[in-house]
C-alpha positions as CSV (number, residue, x, y, z in Angstrom):
1,X,-18.2,10.0,-12.0
2,X,-17.0,6.9,-9.8
3,X,-14.5,5.0,-12.2
4,X,-16.0,1.4,-13.0
5,X,-19.5,3.7,-14.4
6,X,-16.4,5.7,-16.5
7,X,-15.7,1.9,-17.7
8,X,-18.5,0.8,-17.8
9,X,-20.1,4.3,-19.8
10,X,-16.8,4.0,-22.1
11,X,-17.1,0.4,-22.8
12,X,-20.8,0.7,-23.7
13,X,-19.5,3.5,-26.1
14,X,-16.8,1.7,-28.3
15,X,-19.1,-1.7,-28.9
16,X,-22.1,1.4,-30.8
17,X,-18.4,1.9,-32.4
18,X,-17.6,-1.4,-33.3
19,X,-21.1,-2.2,-35.0
20,X,-21.5,1.6,-36.4
21,X,-17.7,-0.3,-38.2
22,X,-15.4,2.5,-35.9
23,X,-12.6,0.1,-35.7
24,X,-10.9,3.7,-34.5
25,X,-12.8,5.4,-31.9
26,X,-13.1,1.9,-30.5
27,X,-9.6,0.7,-30.0
28,X,-10.0,4.2,-28.9
29,X,-12.6,4.2,-26.4
30,X,-11.8,0.2,-25.2
31,X,-8.0,1.3,-24.2
32,X,-9.3,4.3,-22.5
33,X,-11.5,2.1,-20.0
34,X,-8.3,-0.4,-19.8
35,X,-6.1,2.4,-18.1
36,X,-9.1,3.6,-15.8
37,X,-9.7,0.3,-14.6
38,X,-6.1,-0.4,-14.0
39,X,-5.0,2.9,-12.0
40,X,-8.4,2.1,-9.9
41,X,-7.1,-1.5,-9.6
42,X,-3.6,0.0,-8.0
43,X,-5.1,2.6,-6.2
44,X,-7.1,0.0,-4.3
45,X,-3.9,-2.7,-4.2
46,X,-1.6,0.9,-2.7
47,X,-4.8,1.5,0.1
48,X,-4.7,-2.3,1.2
49,X,-0.8,-1.8,1.1
50,X,-1.7,0.7,3.4
51,X,-3.9,-0.5,6.2
52,X,-2.3,-3.8,6.5
53,X,1.3,-1.3,7.3
54,X,-0.8,0.6,10.1
55,X,-2.4,-2.3,10.4
56,X,1.6,-3.9,11.6
57,X,2.9,-1.1,12.6
58,X,0.4,-0.1,15.4
59,X,0.9,-3.8,16.8
60,X,4.8,-3.7,16.7
61,X,3.6,-0.8,19.0
62,X,1.8,-2.7,21.4
63,X,3.9,-6.0,21.5
64,X,7.7,-3.3,22.3
65,X,5.3,-1.9,24.4
66,X,4.6,-5.2,26.2
67,X,7.5,-6.5,26.5
68,X,9.3,-3.1,28.0
69,X,6.9,-3.8,30.7
70,X,7.3,-7.2,31.2
71,X,11.1,-6.4,31.1
72,X,11.9,-3.1,31.8
73,X,16.2,-2.9,32.1
74,X,17.1,-6.2,31.7
75,X,20.4,-6.3,29.3
76,X,18.4,-8.2,26.8
77,X,15.6,-6.0,27.0
78,X,18.1,-3.5,24.8
79,X,19.6,-6.8,22.8
80,X,15.9,-8.1,22.0
81,X,15.3,-4.5,20.5
82,X,17.8,-3.4,18.9
83,X,18.1,-6.7,16.4
84,X,14.5,-6.0,16.4
85,X,15.0,-2.3,14.7
86,X,18.0,-3.8,12.9
87,X,15.8,-5.8,11.0
88,X,13.0,-3.3,11.0
89,X,16.2,-0.6,8.9
90,X,17.3,-4.1,6.8
91,X,13.5,-4.3,5.4
92,X,13.8,-0.1,4.8
93,X,17.2,-0.2,3.3
94,X,15.8,-3.3,1.1
95,X,13.0,-0.9,-0.6
96,X,15.3,2.7,-0.2
97,X,13.4,3.9,2.1
98,X,15.7,4.0,4.7
99,X,15.4,8.3,5.2
100,X,11.3,7.8,5.9
101,X,11.2,5.6,8.0
102,X,9.6,5.8,11.4
103,X,10.8,5.3,14.4
104,X,8.6,3.6,15.9
105,X,11.0,2.3,18.8
106,X,11.0,6.0,20.2
107,X,7.7,7.2,20.1
108,X,6.1,8.5,23.4
109,X,9.3,8.3,24.5
């Protein structure tokens, strides 16, 4: 059953329980509906962030390829790439995920 439908059913059952005077069952059903709703919202936010991160990584990869194509082996190319790598590393260090860092700069080389 889809989470949204499950929440609807739980809310309807809770409403009926409340009308019958069973406050304990009403509270249990509403708490369960709230948990499912919260998990679904978290899942959607996580999926959105994964997509955004994937798109950002793709754009960075494309930009780096264009950068290398236009500047070639100029010494400043290495300096710029080092600055970008330092920025990425700092970002991953702040999140405590250095060991999981993808090597965007090394792909295909």
